TORKOL-4160 file (C-alpha; in steps of 0.2 Angstrom, whole numbers, padded with zeros to 4 digits, m for minus):
297
<pt num="1" X="0113" Y="0131" Z="0054"/>
<pt num="2" X="0131" Y="0126" Z="0052"/>
<pt num="3" X="0130" Y="0116" Z="0036"/>
<pt num="4" X="0117" Y="0114" Z="0022"/>
<pt num="5" X="0110" Y="0096" Z="0024"/>
<pt num="6" X="0109" Y="0087" Z="0008"/>
<pt num="7" X="0093" Y="0079" Z="0001"/>
<pt num="8" X="0099" Y="0062" Z="0005"/>
<pt num="9" X="0097" Y="0066" Z="0023"/>
<pt num="10" X="0080" Y="0073" Z="0021"/>
<pt num="11" X="0074" Y="0058" Z="0012"/>
<pt num="12" X="0079" Y="0047" Z="0027"/>
<pt num="13" X="0069" Y="0059" Z="0038"/>
<pt num="14" X="0054" Y="0058" Z="0026"/>
<pt num="15" X="0055" Y="0039" Z="0027"/>
<pt num="16" X="0056" Y="0039" Z="0046"/>
<pt num="17" X="0041" Y="0050" Z="0047"/>
<pt num="18" X="0032" Y="0039" Z="0034"/>
<pt num="19" X="0037" Y="0022" Z="0042"/>
<pt num="20" X="0037" Y="0027" Z="0060"/>
<pt num="21" X="0054" Y="0019" Z="0065"/>
<pt num="22" X="0072" Y="0018" Z="0059"/>
<pt num="23" X="0069" Y="0000" Z="0053"/>
<pt num="24" X="0054" Y="0004" Z="0043"/>
<pt num="25" X="0063" Y="0019" Z="0035"/>
<pt num="26" X="0078" Y="0008" Z="0031"/>
<pt num="27" X="0066" Y="m0004" Z="0021"/>
<pt num="28" X="0058" Y="0010" Z="0012"/>
<pt num="29" X="0075" Y="0017" Z="0007"/>
<pt num="30" X="0084" Y="0001" Z="0004"/>
<pt num="31" X="0097" Y="0006" Z="0017"/>
<pt num="32" X="0103" Y="m0001" Z="0033"/>
<pt num="33" X="0096" Y="0004" Z="0049"/>
<pt num="34" X="0112" Y="0011" Z="0056"/>
<pt num="35" X="0114" Y="0022" Z="0040"/>
<pt num="36" X="0097" Y="0029" Z="0043"/>
<pt num="37" X="0101" Y="0033" Z="0061"/>
<pt num="38" X="0117" Y="0042" Z="0056"/>
<pt num="39" X="0107" Y="0052" Z="0044"/>
<pt num="40" X="0095" Y="0058" Z="0057"/>
<pt num="41" X="0109" Y="0062" Z="0069"/>
<pt num="42" X="0118" Y="0072" Z="0056"/>
<pt num="43" X="0101" Y="0081" Z="0052"/>
<pt num="44" X="0099" Y="0085" Z="0070"/>
<pt num="45" X="0116" Y="0092" Z="0072"/>
<pt num="46" X="0114" Y="0103" Z="0056"/>
<pt num="47" X="0096" Y="0109" Z="0061"/>
<pt num="48" X="0101" Y="0112" Z="0079"/>
<pt num="49" X="0087" Y="0102" Z="0087"/>
<pt num="50" X="0080" Y="0085" Z="0090"/>
<pt num="51" X="0069" Y="0078" Z="0077"/>
<pt num="52" X="0062" Y="0063" Z="0087"/>
<pt num="53" X="0060" Y="0058" Z="0105"/>
<pt num="54" X="0065" Y="0040" Z="0110"/>
<pt num="55" X="0052" Y="0032" Z="0121"/>
<pt num="56" X="0045" Y="0015" Z="0125"/>
<pt num="57" X="0032" Y="0017" Z="0112"/>
<pt num="58" X="0045" Y="0021" Z="0099"/>
<pt num="59" X="0050" Y="0037" Z="0090"/>
<pt num="60" X="0039" Y="0052" Z="0093"/>
<pt num="61" X="0041" Y="0066" Z="0080"/>
<pt num="62" X="0045" Y="0083" Z="0088"/>
<pt num="63" X="0037" Y="0099" Z="0082"/>
<pt num="64" X="0053" Y="0102" Z="0071"/>
<pt num="65" X="0050" Y="0086" Z="0062"/>
<pt num="66" X="0032" Y="0089" Z="0060"/>
<pt num="67" X="0035" Y="0107" Z="0053"/>
<pt num="68" X="0046" Y="0100" Z="0040"/>
<pt num="69" X="0034" Y="0085" Z="0035"/>
<pt num="70" X="0023" Y="0095" Z="0022"/>
<pt num="71" X="0039" Y="0102" Z="0014"/>
<pt num="72" X="0046" Y="0085" Z="0013"/>
<pt num="73" X="0030" Y="0078" Z="0006"/>
<pt num="74" X="0031" Y="0091" Z="m0008"/>
<pt num="75" X="0049" Y="0088" Z="m0011"/>
<pt num="76" X="0046" Y="0069" Z="m0012"/>
<pt num="77" X="0032" Y="0071" Z="m0024"/>
<pt num="78" X="0042" Y="0082" Z="m0035"/>
<pt num="79" X="0057" Y="0070" Z="m0035"/>
<pt num="80" X="0045" Y="0056" Z="m0040"/>
<pt num="81" X="0037" Y="0067" Z="m0054"/>
<pt num="82" X="0054" Y="0071" Z="m0061"/>
<pt num="83" X="0059" Y="0053" Z="m0062"/>
<pt num="84" X="0043" Y="0049" Z="m0071"/>
<pt num="85" X="0044" Y="0063" Z="m0083"/>
<pt num="86" X="0063" Y="0060" Z="m0086"/>
<pt num="87" X="0059" Y="0042" Z="m0090"/>
<pt num="88" X="0048" Y="0047" Z="m0105"/>
<pt num="89" X="0056" Y="0063" Z="m0110"/>
<pt num="90" X="0065" Y="0055" Z="m0125"/>
<pt num="91" X="0050" Y="0046" Z="m0132"/>
<pt num="92" X="0032" Y="0051" Z="m0126"/>
<pt num="93" X="0026" Y="0033" Z="m0129"/>
<pt num="94" X="0038" Y="0026" Z="m0116"/>
<pt num="95" X="0041" Y="0030" Z="m0097"/>
<pt num="96" X="0029" Y="0029" Z="m0082"/>
<pt num="97" X="0011" Y="0034" Z="m0079"/>
<pt num="98" X="0005" Y="0034" Z="m0061"/>
<pt num="99" X="m0014" Y="0031" Z="m0059"/>
<pt num="100" X="m0024" Y="0033" Z="m0043"/>
<pt num="101" X="m0041" Y="0027" Z="m0040"/>
<pt num="102" X="m0052" Y="0021" Z="m0025"/>
<pt num="103" X="m0049" Y="0004" Z="m0017"/>
<pt num="104" X="m0064" Y="m0004" Z="m0026"/>
<pt num="105" X="m0061" Y="0003" Z="m0043"/>
<pt num="106" X="m0043" Y="m0001" Z="m0042"/>
<pt num="107" X="m0046" Y="m0019" Z="m0037"/>
<pt num="108" X="m0063" Y="m0023" Z="m0046"/>
<pt num="109" X="m0062" Y="m0012" Z="m0062"/>
<pt num="110" X="m0045" Y="m0006" Z="m0067"/>
<pt num="111" X="m0035" Y="m0023" Z="m0068"/>
<pt num="112" X="m0043" Y="m0028" Z="m0085"/>
<pt num="113" X="m0042" Y="m0010" Z="m0092"/>
<pt num="114" X="m0023" Y="m0009" Z="m0087"/>
<pt num="115" X="m0019" Y="m0026" Z="m0094"/>
<pt num="116" X="m0026" Y="m0021" Z="m0111"/>
<pt num="117" X="m0017" Y="m0005" Z="m0110"/>
<pt num="118" X="0000" Y="m0014" Z="m0107"/>
<pt num="119" X="m0003" Y="m0026" Z="m0122"/>
<pt num="120" X="m0006" Y="m0011" Z="m0133"/>
<pt num="121" X="0009" Y="0000" Z="m0125"/>
<pt num="122" X="0022" Y="m0012" Z="m0118"/>
<pt num="123" X="0035" Y="0001" Z="m0116"/>
<pt num="124" X="0025" Y="0011" Z="m0104"/>
<pt num="125" X="0026" Y="0006" Z="m0085"/>
<pt num="126" X="0011" Y="0009" Z="m0074"/>
<pt num="127" X="0011" Y="0014" Z="m0055"/>
<pt num="128" X="m0006" Y="0012" Z="m0046"/>
<pt num="129" X="m0010" Y="0021" Z="m0030"/>
<pt num="130" X="m0026" Y="0015" Z="m0021"/>
<pt num="131" X="m0034" Y="0027" Z="m0010"/>
<pt num="132" X="m0051" Y="0033" Z="m0005"/>
<pt num="133" X="m0045" Y="0050" Z="m0003"/>
<pt num="134" X="m0042" Y="0061" Z="m0018"/>
<pt num="135" X="m0024" Y="0062" Z="m0022"/>
<pt num="136" X="m0017" Y="0080" Z="m0026"/>
<pt num="137" X="m0015" Y="0080" Z="m0045"/>
<pt num="138" X="m0009" Y="0098" Z="m0044"/>
<pt num="139" X="0006" Y="0092" Z="m0034"/>
<pt num="140" X="0008" Y="0077" Z="m0045"/>
<pt num="141" X="0005" Y="0064" Z="m0031"/>
<pt num="142" X="m0002" Y="0055" Z="m0046"/>
<pt num="143" X="m0003" Y="0059" Z="m0065"/>
<pt num="144" X="m0021" Y="0053" Z="m0069"/>
<pt num="145" X="m0035" Y="0050" Z="m0057"/>
<pt num="146" X="m0051" Y="0040" Z="m0058"/>
<pt num="147" X="m0063" Y="0048" Z="m0046"/>
<pt num="148" X="m0081" Y="0045" Z="m0040"/>
<pt num="149" X="m0085" Y="0064" Z="m0038"/>
<pt num="150" X="m0084" Y="0079" Z="m0049"/>
<pt num="151" X="m0066" Y="0087" Z="m0048"/>
<pt num="152" X="m0066" Y="0105" Z="m0041"/>
<pt num="153" X="m0049" Y="0111" Z="m0046"/>
<pt num="154" X="m0049" Y="0122" Z="m0061"/>
<pt num="155" X="m0031" Y="0116" Z="m0067"/>
<pt num="156" X="m0037" Y="0098" Z="m0071"/>
<pt num="157" X="m0042" Y="0091" Z="m0088"/>
<pt num="158" X="m0058" Y="0081" Z="m0083"/>
<pt num="159" X="m0069" Y="0069" Z="m0092"/>
<pt num="160" X="m0086" Y="0063" Z="m0085"/>
<pt num="161" X="m0088" Y="0045" Z="m0089"/>
<pt num="162" X="m0106" Y="0042" Z="m0082"/>
<pt num="163" X="m0112" Y="0035" Z="m0066"/>
<pt num="164" X="m0114" Y="0019" Z="m0057"/>
<pt num="165" X="m0128" Y="0013" Z="m0046"/>
<pt num="166" X="m0128" Y="0005" Z="m0029"/>
<pt num="167" X="m0140" Y="m0007" Z="m0020"/>
<pt num="168" X="m0142" Y="m0020" Z="m0007"/>
<pt num="169" X="m0135" Y="m0037" Z="m0011"/>
<pt num="170" X="m0132" Y="m0055" Z="m0004"/>
<pt num="171" X="m0123" Y="m0070" Z="m0010"/>
<pt num="172" X="m0133" Y="m0086" Z="m0015"/>
<pt num="173" X="m0124" Y="m0095" Z="m0001"/>
<pt num="174" X="m0131" Y="m0084" Z="0012"/>
<pt num="175" X="m0149" Y="m0084" Z="0004"/>
<pt num="176" X="m0149" Y="m0103" Z="0005"/>
<pt num="177" X="m0148" Y="m0102" Z="0024"/>
<pt num="178" X="m0159" Y="m0086" Z="0026"/>
<pt num="179" X="m0175" Y="m0080" Z="0018"/>
<pt num="180" X="m0172" Y="m0063" Z="0009"/>
<pt num="181" X="m0179" Y="m0048" Z="0018"/>
<pt num="182" X="m0193" Y="m0039" Z="0009"/>
<pt num="183" X="m0194" Y="m0023" Z="0020"/>
<pt num="184" X="m0183" Y="m0013" Z="0031"/>
<pt num="185" X="m0190" Y="m0021" Z="0047"/>
<pt num="186" X="m0185" Y="m0038" Z="0041"/>
<pt num="187" X="m0168" Y="m0032" Z="0035"/>
<pt num="188" X="m0164" Y="m0026" Z="0053"/>
<pt num="189" X="m0165" Y="m0045" Z="0058"/>
<pt num="190" X="m0150" Y="m0049" Z="0046"/>
<pt num="191" X="m0132" Y="m0047" Z="0048"/>
<pt num="192" X="m0127" Y="m0031" Z="0038"/>
<pt num="193" X="m0110" Y="m0027" Z="0032"/>
<pt num="194" X="m0104" Y="m0009" Z="0034"/>
<pt num="195" X="m0092" Y="0004" Z="0040"/>
<pt num="196" X="m0082" Y="0004" Z="0056"/>
<pt num="197" X="m0075" Y="0021" Z="0061"/>
<pt num="198" X="m0076" Y="0031" Z="0045"/>
<pt num="199" X="m0094" Y="0034" Z="0038"/>
<pt num="200" X="m0094" Y="0034" Z="0019"/>
<pt num="201" X="m0099" Y="0050" Z="0011"/>
<pt num="202" X="m0116" Y="0048" Z="0003"/>
<pt num="203" X="m0125" Y="0058" Z="m0010"/>
<pt num="204" X="m0139" Y="0070" Z="m0004"/>
<pt num="205" X="m0156" Y="0063" Z="m0004"/>
<pt num="206" X="m0151" Y="0045" Z="0001"/>
<pt num="207" X="m0163" Y="0038" Z="0013"/>
<pt num="208" X="m0160" Y="0022" Z="0024"/>
<pt num="209" X="m0177" Y="0024" Z="0032"/>
<pt num="210" X="m0169" Y="0024" Z="0049"/>
<pt num="211" X="m0154" Y="0031" Z="0058"/>
<pt num="212" X="m0138" Y="0022" Z="0054"/>
<pt num="213" X="m0122" Y="0020" Z="0065"/>
<pt num="214" X="m0108" Y="0008" Z="0066"/>
<pt num="215" X="m0119" Y="m0002" Z="0078"/>
<pt num="216" X="m0130" Y="m0006" Z="0064"/>
<pt num="217" X="m0118" Y="m0018" Z="0056"/>
<pt num="218" X="m0113" Y="m0035" Z="0061"/>
<pt num="219" X="m0097" Y="m0034" Z="0052"/>
<pt num="220" X="m0088" Y="m0017" Z="0052"/>
<pt num="221" X="m0073" Y="m0012" Z="0042"/>
<pt num="222" X="m0068" Y="0004" Z="0033"/>
<pt num="223" X="m0060" Y="m0006" Z="0019"/>
<pt num="224" X="m0072" Y="m0007" Z="0005"/>
<pt num="225" X="m0064" Y="m0021" Z="m0003"/>
<pt num="226" X="m0065" Y="m0031" Z="0013"/>
<pt num="227" X="m0084" Y="m0027" Z="0013"/>
<pt num="228" X="m0086" Y="m0034" Z="m0004"/>
<pt num="229" X="m0076" Y="m0050" Z="0000"/>
<pt num="230" X="m0087" Y="m0053" Z="0015"/>
<pt num="231" X="m0102" Y="m0051" Z="0004"/>
<pt num="232" X="m0096" Y="m0063" Z="m0008"/>
<pt num="233" X="m0092" Y="m0076" Z="0006"/>
<pt num="234" X="m0110" Y="m0076" Z="0012"/>
<pt num="235" X="m0108" Y="m0066" Z="0028"/>
<pt num="236" X="m0124" Y="m0056" Z="0026"/>
<pt num="237" X="m0131" Y="m0042" Z="0016"/>
<pt num="238" X="m0121" Y="m0026" Z="0010"/>
<pt num="239" X="m0121" Y="m0012" Z="m0002"/>
<pt num="240" X="m0111" Y="m0013" Z="m0018"/>
<pt num="241" X="m0111" Y="m0007" Z="m0036"/>
<pt num="242" X="m0124" Y="m0016" Z="m0048"/>
<pt num="243" X="m0110" Y="m0020" Z="m0060"/>
<pt num="244" X="m0099" Y="m0028" Z="m0047"/>
<pt num="245" X="m0114" Y="m0038" Z="m0040"/>
<pt num="246" X="m0119" Y="m0044" Z="m0056"/>
<pt num="247" X="m0101" Y="m0050" Z="m0061"/>
<pt num="248" X="m0100" Y="m0058" Z="m0044"/>
<pt num="249" X="m0117" Y="m0068" Z="m0045"/>
<pt num="250" X="m0124" Y="m0058" Z="m0030"/>
<pt num="251" X="m0143" Y="m0057" Z="m0028"/>
<pt num="252" X="m0152" Y="m0040" Z="m0026"/>
<pt num="253" X="m0161" Y="m0037" Z="m0010"/>
<pt num="254" X="m0176" Y="m0026" Z="m0008"/>
<pt num="255" X="m0173" Y="m0019" Z="m0026"/>
<pt num="256" X="m0177" Y="m0001" Z="m0026"/>
<pt num="257" X="m0177" Y="0002" Z="m0007"/>
<pt num="258" X="m0160" Y="0009" Z="m0008"/>
<pt num="259" X="m0155" Y="0019" Z="m0024"/>
<pt num="260" X="m0141" Y="0030" Z="m0027"/>
<pt num="261" X="m0128" Y="0034" Z="m0040"/>
<pt num="262" X="m0110" Y="0040" Z="m0040"/>
<pt num="263" X="m0102" Y="0049" Z="m0055"/>
<pt num="264" X="m0085" Y="0042" Z="m0062"/>
<pt num="265" X="m0073" Y="0055" Z="m0069"/>
<pt num="266" X="m0055" Y="0053" Z="m0076"/>
<pt num="267" X="m0044" Y="0068" Z="m0072"/>
<pt num="268" X="m0026" Y="0074" Z="m0075"/>
<pt num="269" X="m0017" Y="0090" Z="m0074"/>
<pt num="270" X="m0020" Y="0101" Z="m0089"/>
<pt num="271" X="m0001" Y="0103" Z="m0091"/>
<pt num="272" X="0001" Y="0084" Z="m0095"/>
<pt num="273" X="m0011" Y="0084" Z="m0110"/>
<pt num="274" X="0004" Y="0087" Z="m0122"/>
<pt num="275" X="0012" Y="0071" Z="m0115"/>
<pt num="276" X="0009" Y="0057" Z="m0127"/>
<pt num="277" X="0010" Y="0043" Z="m0114"/>
<pt num="278" X="m0002" Y="0052" Z="m0102"/>
<pt num="279" X="m0014" Y="0055" Z="m0116"/>
<pt num="280" X="m0013" Y="0037" Z="m0121"/>
<pt num="281" X="m0018" Y="0032" Z="m0104"/>
<pt num="282" X="m0031" Y="0045" Z="m0101"/>
<pt num="283" X="m0040" Y="0040" Z="m0117"/>
<pt num="284" X="m0038" Y="0022" Z="m0113"/>
<pt num="285" X="m0046" Y="0024" Z="m0096"/>
<pt num="286" X="m0060" Y="0034" Z="m0103"/>
<pt num="287" X="m0064" Y="0021" Z="m0116"/>
<pt num="288" X="m0062" Y="0006" Z="m0104"/>
<pt num="289" X="m0073" Y="0014" Z="m0090"/>
<pt num="290" X="m0086" Y="0019" Z="m0103"/>
<pt num="291" X="m0088" Y="0001" Z="m0107"/>
<pt num="292" X="m0090" Y="m0003" Z="m0088"/>
<pt num="293" X="m0103" Y="0011" Z="m0085"/>
<pt num="294" X="m0112" Y="0006" Z="m0101"/>
<pt num="295" X="m0113" Y="m0012" Z="m0095"/>
<pt num="296" X="m0129" Y="m0011" Z="m0085"/>
<pt num="297" X="m0121" Y="m0001" Z="m0070"/>
């Protein structure tokens, strides 16, 4: 390696890997496309090999680029963490807190809780990451997580809030056009809303009375928020949380036929428990989610 590439060049490589193109990387970094291209060219000279292959389908990452990606992910997460920590170093009640949650919790539950937090702590900025995968809190991809399953990492400070129940529901608009099913055979004659390519992880013991595959559903999407939107719009019958259904005015279908619950946990890395702003957010989420769980979920 002739020279030691600086972090700025690696940031551009990380952005290209994330965005899939020079133009997307330029938008992510706030640079021009030629500048990002020059960064990649310079990195390739320093590393002694190509990072991308140009093809009609766009940029294809080489083995060298893919080998660097996990290290770049770690470096990027560490850099973002340093910025957040530095922002609140002088005063623990200022700075940034990064919260991660599932898509449904992030859209349906967190907004009101975060709004009240902001009113109480106007000097703390909030970043929200919505993902149905569990972000790595040990690597500080996020500071605090709201999770729908028990955390397994020993280095996390975790608080179980309770659990939320699920069932079949339909909108009044749909039921005005179609009689509600009363058993599994009748349910099969209705349009069901469900997954597309990624079957959801279900708790042990859940019985759908018959095999379930993507062909079971008349509307297929792996986006849980889109499923709820279709349910509210009267597309057909779907599964959702009791609390969300009640707030949306949805009607229970075949009550008791499908019953399962998922736990809700609030987690953060134990090293953050001395940070005042992290503790403020952690405690606020625990209190807010406790109200949600206690509200007939």
